[in-house]
C-alpha positions as CSV (number, residue, x, y, z in Angstrom):
1,M,93.8,91.5,85.2
2,P,97.5,92.4,84.5
3,I,99.9,92.7,87.5
4,P,102.8,95.1,87.1
5,E,106.2,93.4,87.3
6,D,107.2,95.4,90.4
7,V,104.4,93.9,92.4
8,T,105.6,90.7,94.2
9,G,102.9,90.2,96.8
10,E,105.4,90.7,99.6
11,E,104.1,94.2,100.1
12,I,101.0,93.1,102.0
13,D,100.6,93.4,105.7
14,K,102.1,90.5,107.7
15,D,98.7,89.7,109.3
16,V,97.2,89.3,105.8
17,R,100.2,87.2,104.7
18,Q,99.6,84.9,107.6
19,E,95.9,84.5,106.6
20,L,97.0,83.6,103.1
21,Q,99.1,80.7,104.5
22,S,96.0,78.5,104.5
23,L,96.1,78.6,100.7
24,P,98.5,76.7,98.3
25,K,101.7,78.7,97.8
26,T,101.1,79.7,94.2
27,L,97.5,80.7,94.8
28,A,98.5,82.7,97.9
29,E,101.0,84.6,95.8
30,D,98.4,85.4,93.2
31,V,95.9,86.6,95.8
32,A,98.5,88.7,97.5
33,K,99.4,90.5,94.3
34,N,95.8,91.3,93.6
35,L,95.4,92.7,97.2
36,V,98.5,94.8,96.7
37,M,96.9,96.3,93.6
38,V,93.7,97.0,95.5
39,A,95.6,99.0,98.0
40,R,97.7,100.7,95.4
41,L,94.7,101.9,93.3
42,I,91.9,102.4,95.7
43,D,92.4,106.2,96.1
44,E,93.3,107.2,92.6
45,D,91.6,104.5,90.5
46,P,88.7,103.0,92.5
47,E,87.3,101.2,89.5
48,G,90.6,99.5,88.9
49,A,90.9,98.6,92.6
50,Y,87.4,97.1,92.4
51,G,88.4,94.9,89.5
52,Y,91.4,93.5,91.3
53,S,89.3,92.9,94.4
54,K,86.9,90.8,92.4
55,V,89.8,88.7,91.1
56,A,91.1,88.2,94.6
57,Q,87.6,87.3,95.8
58,R,87.1,84.8,93.0
59,L,90.4,83.1,94.0
60,A,90.0,83.1,97.8
61,S,86.5,84.1,99.0
62,R,87.0,82.2,102.3
63,V,89.8,84.5,103.4
64,A,88.6,87.4,105.6
65,A,91.2,89.8,104.4
66,V,90.0,89.3,100.8
67,R,86.4,90.0,101.8
68,E,87.4,93.1,103.7
69,A,89.4,94.4,100.7
70,A,86.4,93.7,98.4
71,G,84.3,95.7,100.9
72,F,86.6,98.7,100.8
73,A,86.8,98.6,97.0
74,A,83.0,98.4,96.7
75,Y,82.7,101.3,99.2
76,A,85.1,103.4,97.2
77,N,82.9,102.9,94.2
78,Q,79.7,103.8,96.1
79,K,78.5,100.2,95.8
80,Y,77.2,100.5,99.4
81,G,75.0,97.3,99.4
82,E,77.9,95.2,98.1
83,A,80.3,96.8,100.5
84,L,78.0,96.2,103.5
85,A,77.7,92.5,102.5
86,E,81.5,92.1,102.3
87,F,82.1,93.9,105.6
88,R,79.5,91.7,107.3
89,A,81.1,88.6,105.9
90,A,84.5,89.7,107.1
91,R,83.2,90.4,110.5
92,R,81.5,87.0,110.8
93,M,84.7,85.3,109.9
94,T,86.9,87.2,112.3
95,G,84.6,88.6,115.0
96,N,86.4,91.9,114.6
97,L,84.4,95.1,115.2
98,E,86.7,97.6,113.5
99,L,84.4,97.7,110.5
100,W,81.3,98.7,112.5
101,P,81.5,102.4,111.6
102,L,82.0,101.6,107.9
103,M,79.0,99.3,108.0
104,A,76.9,102.1,109.5
105,D,78.1,104.5,106.9
106,C,77.0,102.0,104.2
107,E,73.5,102.2,105.7
108,R,73.6,105.9,105.2
109,G,74.7,105.4,101.6
110,L,71.7,103.1,101.1
111,G,69.4,105.9,102.3
112,R,68.9,104.3,105.8
113,P,70.2,107.0,108.2
114,E,67.9,105.7,111.0
115,K,69.7,102.3,110.8
116,A,73.0,104.1,111.0
117,L,71.9,105.8,114.2
118,D,70.7,102.5,115.7
119,M,74.2,101.1,115.1
120,A,75.8,104.2,116.7
121,G,73.8,103.4,119.9
122,A,74.6,99.7,119.8
123,P,76.8,98.0,122.5
124,E,79.4,97.2,119.9
125,V,80.4,100.9,119.8
126,H,81.7,100.7,123.4
127,K,84.1,98.0,122.3
128,L,85.7,100.1,119.6
129,D,89.0,101.8,120.2
130,K,89.2,105.7,120.4
131,A,89.6,106.1,116.6
132,G,86.6,103.8,116.0
133,Q,84.5,105.7,118.4
134,V,85.3,109.0,116.8
135,E,84.6,107.5,113.4
136,M,81.2,106.3,114.7
137,R,80.5,109.8,116.0
138,L,81.2,111.2,112.5
139,V,78.8,108.7,110.9
140,A,76.1,109.5,113.5
141,A,76.4,113.2,112.8
142,G,76.2,112.5,109.1
143,A,73.1,110.5,109.6
144,R,71.5,113.4,111.6
145,R,72.3,115.7,108.7
146,D,70.8,113.2,106.2
147,M,67.6,113.5,108.3
148,G,67.7,117.3,108.3
149,Q,68.6,117.5,112.0
150,L,71.4,120.1,111.8
151,D,71.4,121.1,115.5
152,A,71.5,117.4,116.5
153,A,74.4,116.9,114.2
154,I,76.3,119.7,115.8
155,V,75.6,118.4,119.3
156,T,76.7,114.9,118.2
157,L,80.1,116.2,117.2
158,Q,80.7,118.2,120.4
159,S,82.9,115.9,122.4
160,P,86.2,115.8,124.4
161,E,88.0,114.8,121.2
162,L,86.7,117.9,119.4
163,A,87.8,120.2,122.3
164,S,91.2,118.5,122.7
165,H,94.2,120.6,121.7
166,S,96.2,117.5,120.8
167,V,96.3,116.4,117.2
168,Q,95.3,112.9,116.4
169,P,94.8,111.1,113.1
170,W,91.1,111.9,113.3
171,T,91.4,115.5,114.5
172,A,91.2,117.3,111.1
173,R,88.2,115.4,109.9
174,L,86.3,115.9,113.2
175,R,87.0,119.6,113.2
176,Y,86.1,119.8,109.5
177,A,82.8,118.0,110.0
178,Y,81.9,120.3,112.9
179,A,82.8,123.4,110.8
180,D,80.7,122.2,107.9
181,A,77.7,121.5,110.1
182,L,78.0,125.0,111.7
183,L,78.1,126.6,108.2
184,A,75.1,124.6,107.1
185,A,73.2,125.9,110.2
186,G,74.1,129.5,109.2
187,R,76.7,130.0,112.0
188,E,79.4,131.4,109.6
189,S,81.7,133.0,112.1
190,E,81.9,129.8,114.2
191,A,82.3,127.8,111.1
192,R,85.3,129.9,110.0
193,E,87.0,129.4,113.4
194,W,86.7,125.6,113.1
195,F,87.7,125.5,109.5
196,A,90.9,127.3,110.6
197,K,91.4,124.8,113.4
198,A,90.9,122.0,110.9
199,V,93.6,123.5,108.6
200,E,96.0,123.5,111.6
201,A,95.5,119.8,112.2
202,D,95.4,118.8,108.5
203,K,99.0,118.1,107.8
204,D,98.5,115.6,105.0
205,G,95.7,117.4,103.1
206,S,93.0,114.9,104.0
207,T,90.3,117.6,103.8
208,D,89.8,120.7,101.7
209,A,89.6,122.9,104.8
210,S,92.0,125.4,103.5
211,D,89.9,125.9,100.4
212,R,86.7,126.3,102.5
213,L,88.4,128.8,104.7
214,A,89.6,130.8,101.8
215,E,86.1,130.8,100.3
216,L,84.7,132.2,103.5
217,D,87.4,134.9,103.5
218,G,86.5,135.8,100.0
219,V,89.9,134.7,98.6
220,E,89.9,133.7,95.0
221,F,92.8,131.7,93.6
222,V,93.7,132.4,89.9
223,D,95.8,130.1,87.8
224,A,98.8,132.2,86.6
225,L,99.1,130.1,83.5
226,D,95.5,130.9,82.6
227,D,96.2,134.6,83.2
228,E,99.2,134.5,80.8
229,A,97.1,132.7,78.2
230,A,94.4,135.4,78.6
231,D,96.9,138.2,78.3
232,G,98.3,136.7,75.1
233,G,94.9,136.3,73.6
234,E,94.1,140.0,74.3
235,K,97.2,141.1,72.5
236,G,96.4,138.9,69.5
237,E,99.7,137.0,70.1
238,S,100.2,133.3,69.7
239,A,103.1,131.1,70.5
240,P,105.1,129.9,67.5
241,A,104.7,126.2,66.8
242,E,108.4,125.6,67.5
243,D,108.1,127.0,71.0
244,V,105.3,124.6,72.1
245,T,106.8,121.5,73.8
246,E,105.5,118.6,75.6
247,D,106.8,120.2,78.8
248,G,104.0,122.7,78.5
249,E,101.2,120.1,78.6
250,N,99.2,119.6,81.7
251,A,99.7,116.2,83.2
252,R,98.0,115.8,86.1
253,V,95.3,99.5,98.5
254,V,90.8,93.1,101.0
255,E,83.6,82.5,102.7
256,D,82.4,81.8,99.8
257,T,79.6,84.0,98.5
258,Q,77.5,80.9,97.8
259,G,75.9,80.0,101.1
260,D,76.4,83.4,102.5
261,D,72.8,84.4,102.6
262,E,73.3,87.7,104.2
263,A,75.8,88.8,101.7
264,Q,73.7,87.6,98.8
265,D,70.7,89.5,100.1
266,T,72.6,92.7,100.1
267,H,74.7,92.4,97.0
268,G,73.6,94.6,94.2
269,D,72.0,97.4,96.3
270,E,73.9,100.5,95.6
271,G,73.8,103.8,97.6
272,T,73.9,107.1,95.8
273,Q,76.3,109.7,96.8
274,N,74.0,112.5,95.7
275,G,70.7,110.9,96.8
276,G,70.5,112.8,100.1
277,T,73.5,111.0,101.6
278,E,77.1,111.8,101.5
279,P,78.8,109.0,103.5
280,R,82.3,110.2,102.7
281,E,81.7,113.6,104.3
282,H,80.9,112.6,107.9
């Protein structure tokens, strides 16, 4: 796959660069560039990121960072079986537990919420940092909802982190999940309160809490451009061809798979976002 000229490979994290030092220099550079493309595209172009992750994996499948990136790219494309296999491989190679919540969420994506709950109660969770423990709580609550246990999901989210007034990287998502669970349980006034609290904490727009709050308040947003177009249509007016310019057009980031029995057993199983599981909405 083509690599843009502005990508040098130096953009990758220093820990990943250190991992790549086990490779020949030219190969390490090629892998690094593909990893940079995974990171660059994963949010806006998941399919493109997945393509670059497969190239990196083909070049250096024994590098843990490559397997991890492949897992994230597969996860972003709802290929939950493949993502789970890659995360497992990366964990075996490093012993790192940071991927535990994501692995549990893949189980949800594969339609196995009971397995996700088992992982939420495993000893590994106590070894996670605070962010990881909160993420695990979100996954567990999502699993409860998958099983139709709304009240249990609400209780699962009730925690010191939810009650805290300090804003942490996870605060907005935790409050949002709580508000969403309350709304699903028919507790609309409480849901509105927590959507508002999520908005306060969501400085980077990681959730659509503001839209959900507006919806509860009966606020409808109307596109002014659409209004103008509608008004012009009612009057039977149309813009002269010479007045229509391009300015008016709407434009709008990682072991060899052979011999990795566990990964091979799981590859190819794909979770469905709409099949009763919504892993990205913990």
